[in-house]
Backbone as a ProteinNet text record, in pm:
[ID]
protein_1_A
[PRIMARY]
MGVGVSIFFLTIGAILRFAIEPDVLGPDVHIDVIGLILMIVGGVGVVLSVVLAPRRGSTSEGRLMHRENRPPDA
[TERTIARY]
9284.3	9344.2	9320.7	9427.4	9416.1	9380.6	9364.7	9329.2	9443.2	9567.3	9681.4	9690.3	9670.1	9673.5	9555.9	9442.3	9325.6	9348.4	9408.1	9438.8	9543.4	9639	9737.4	9668.9	9574.4	9500.5	9419.1	9356.9	9281.9	9373.1	9490.6	9583.8	9635.5	9680.4	9730.1	9618.2	9499.1	9385.6	9351.6	9355.7	9327	9434.2	9559.2	9666.6	9647.2	9617	9595.3	9470.6	9369.4	9243.4	9250	9311.5	9301.7	9431.3	9546.3	9671.4	9746.2	9710.6	9781.3	9687.3	9742.6	9663	9613.1	9489.1	9432.9	9502.3	9563.4	9622.5	9775.3	9832.2	9977.2	10041	9972.9	10025.3	9967.6	9897.4	9839.1	9688	9623.7	9477	9415.8	9493.9	9436.9	9432.9	9514.1	9520.5	9451.4	9348.5	9272.9	9317.5	9412.8	9467.7	9359.5	9269	9165.1	9069.9	9042.7	8956.5	9028.6	9157.7	9236.5	9238.3	9254	9250.1	9115.9	9008.3	8874.6	8857.6	8905.1	8895.2	8974.7	9096	9175.4	9108.6	9043.8	8973.7	8854.5	8784.2	8671.7	8721.9	8829.5	8886.1	8932.2	8997.4	9041.6	8925.2	8819	8701.8	8634.4	8621.1	8561.8	8651.2	8782.8	8876	8866.3	8850.6	8836	8707	8599.1	8470.6	8477.9	8533.8	8543.4	8636.6	8743.9	8835.4	8767.9	8687.2	8618.2	8507.6	8436.6	8326	8378.4	8486	8536.8	8636.2	8677.9	8776.6	8727	8603.9	8560.5	8559.1	8527.4	8525.4	8666.2	8761.7	8897.9	8957.2	8923.4	8978.7	8916.6	8795.8	8727.8	8769.6	8838.6	8874.4	8985.8	9075.7	9188.1	9162.5	9044.1	9014	9011.9	8967.8	8956.2	9086.5	9189.2	9316.5	9408.6	9440.3	9532.2	9636.5	9758.3	9866.4	9925.6	9934	9987.4	10125.3	10221.2	10357.9	10415.1	10475.1	10538.8	10688	10748.6	10894.4	10953.2	11002.5	11066	11216.4	11293.4	11438	11472	11573.7	11607.6	11657.1	11629.5	11674.1	11826.1	11891.2	12038.1	12088.9
13133.4	13004.6	12974.1	12940.4	12909.9	12764.3	12732.6	12596.3	12500.3	12544.5	12457.5	12420	12515.9	12488.5	12398.8	12419.8	12336.8	12191.9	12172.3	12036.3	11972.8	12053.5	12002.4	11954.1	12032.4	11991.2	11864.8	11856.1	11735.3	11613.1	11628.5	11516.6	11472.4	11566.4	11531.8	11471.4	11526.2	11471.6	11329.6	11302.3	11166.9	11068.3	11111.7	11023.8	10993.2	11095.4	11072	10987.3	11005	10933.9	10787.5	10760.8	10627.1	10546.5	10609.7	10537	10511.3	10578.6	10563.4	10500.1	10409.9	10346.2	10451.1	10442	10545	10557.2	10449.8	10454.2	10460.6	10515.7	10520.1	10614.1	10716.8	10810	10785.2	10677.5	10646.2	10656.8	10615.1	10615.8	10754.3	10852.3	10985.4	11072.9	11041.6	11123.1	11045.5	11104.5	11041.1	11098.5	11029.4	11074.8	11075.6	10978.5	10972.3	11091.4	11140.9	11258.3	11383.9	11394.1	11506.7	11505.5	11387.1	11375.1	11416.6	11378.5	11417.9	11569.1	11631.1	11776.8	11845.7	11796.5	11856.3	11838.5	11724.3	11704.6	11799.1	11823.3	11917.8	12058.5	12098.4	12232.3	12246.7	12143.2	12148.2	12156.7	12081.3	12086.9	12222.1	12279.2	12413.9	12515.9	12500.1	12591.5	12584.4	12464.2	12450.2	12517.8	12493.5	12553.7	12705.8	12759.2	12904.6	12963.5	12894	12944.4	12949.9	12851	12848.8	12954.1	12971.3	13067.7	13210.9	13238.1	13374.7	13411.5	13317.6	13345.9	13448.3	13444	13546.1	13687.1	13702.4	13834.7	13891.8	13807.6	13854.7	13903.1	13839	13877.6	14003.7	14035.2	14149.8	14282.8	14281.5	14407.8	14480.5	14408.5	14473.7	14493.9	14464.1	14473.8	14618.4	14711.1	14849.7	14926.8	14872.2	14942.9	14902	14997.4	14972.8	15082.4	15043.6	15139.8	15152	15273.6	15297.3	15359.1	15297.2	15346.4	15355.5	15468.7	15486.9	15475.6	15404.1	15390.5	15487.9	15596.4	15697	15694.6	15717	15725.5	15852.6	15849.6	15969.9	16081.8	16205.4	16320	16332.5	16344.7	16351.2	16491.6
-3873.9	-3900.7	-4047.6	-4117.9	-4259.1	-4283.6	-4409.7	-4447.5	-4412.4	-4431.2	-4402.5	-4255.8	-4167.6	-4023.4	-3983.9	-4045.7	-4015.7	-4057.4	-4172.6	-4217.4	-4126.5	-4078.3	-3983.2	-3855.6	-3801.7	-3682.4	-3708.3	-3825.2	-3859.1	-3863	-3921.6	-3933.4	-3797	-3716	-3582.9	-3498.4	-3508.8	-3434.5	-3476.7	-3607.6	-3655.5	-3609.9	-3608.5	-3560.2	-3412.3	-3333.7	-3191.1	-3164.8	-3246.1	-3224.9	-3267.8	-3383.7	-3441.7	-3440.1	-3434.1	-3450.6	-3320.5	-3213.9	-3086.9	-2985.6	-2906.7	-2802	-2702.2	-2658.9	-2570.6	-2434.8	-2385.6	-2251.9	-2254.5	-2359.6	-2372.4	-2269.6	-2227.9	-2127.5	-1988.8	-1972	-1842.6	-1846	-1736.9	-1736.3	-1721.2	-1679.4	-1656.1	-1780.6	-1881.6	-2003.5	-2116.4	-2172.2	-2279.6	-2414.2	-2476.6	-2604.4	-2712.3	-2708.6	-2811.1	-2801.9	-2682.9	-2667.7	-2716.6	-2687.2	-2737.3	-2890.1	-2948.5	-3094.5	-3152.1	-3085.4	-3131.7	-3125.4	-3018.6	-3005.6	-3116.3	-3144.8	-3252.6	-3388.6	-3410.9	-3537.7	-3550.3	-3442.5	-3445.8	-3473.6	-3405.8	-3427.4	-3572.7	-3626.8	-3765.9	-3863.9	-3837.3	-3925	-3923	-3804.6	-3793.5	-3863.6	-3850.3	-3917	-4067.9	-4123.7	-4269	-4314.7	-4242.6	-4280.6	-4274.8	-4167.6	-4155.9	-4261.5	-4293.9	-4396.9	-4533	-4563.4	-4692.8	-4696.9	-4585.9	-4582.5	-4586.1	-4512.8	-4503.5	-4613	-4695.2	-4800.3	-4902.2	-4951.4	-5048.4	-4989.5	-4863.3	-4801.8	-4791.4	-4758.4	-4740.7	-4872.7	-4982.3	-5111.1	-5168.7	-5131.3	-5190.7	-5128.8	-5017.2	-4953.2	-5027.2	-5088.9	-5156.1	-5305.6	-5352.3	-5494.7	-5542.3	-5459.3	-5500.1	-5498.1	-5441.5	-5431.9	-5544.4	-5629.6	-5739.5	-5739	-5743	-5738.9	-5878.1	-5927	-6060.5	-6046.8	-6111.2	-6102.8	-6244.5	-6272.7	-6402.5	-6387.8	-6476	-6474.5	-6576.3	-6525.6	-6613	-6588	-6692.9	-6670.5	-6592.6	-6509.5	-6431.3	-6522.5	-6479.1	-6555.7	-6544.3	-6660.6	-6659.2	-6658.8
[MASK]
++++++++++++++++++++++++++++++++++++++++++++++++++++++++++++++++++++++++++

């Protein structure tokens, strides 16, 4: 999960938690709890993306492709 998806989960979770009435879908569905869960998932995703980002970038550092542009033989 990237940083963008994590921020999306945080945003949707905050909207569900703070901007929508908890009983809009009835007494059996707790929108505020769903929003809290999405905010937790988004926060964990941001933390993991930041922690694992340096490792992901270092794997392709050793690979360099050298290409020469020569005109075709006529």
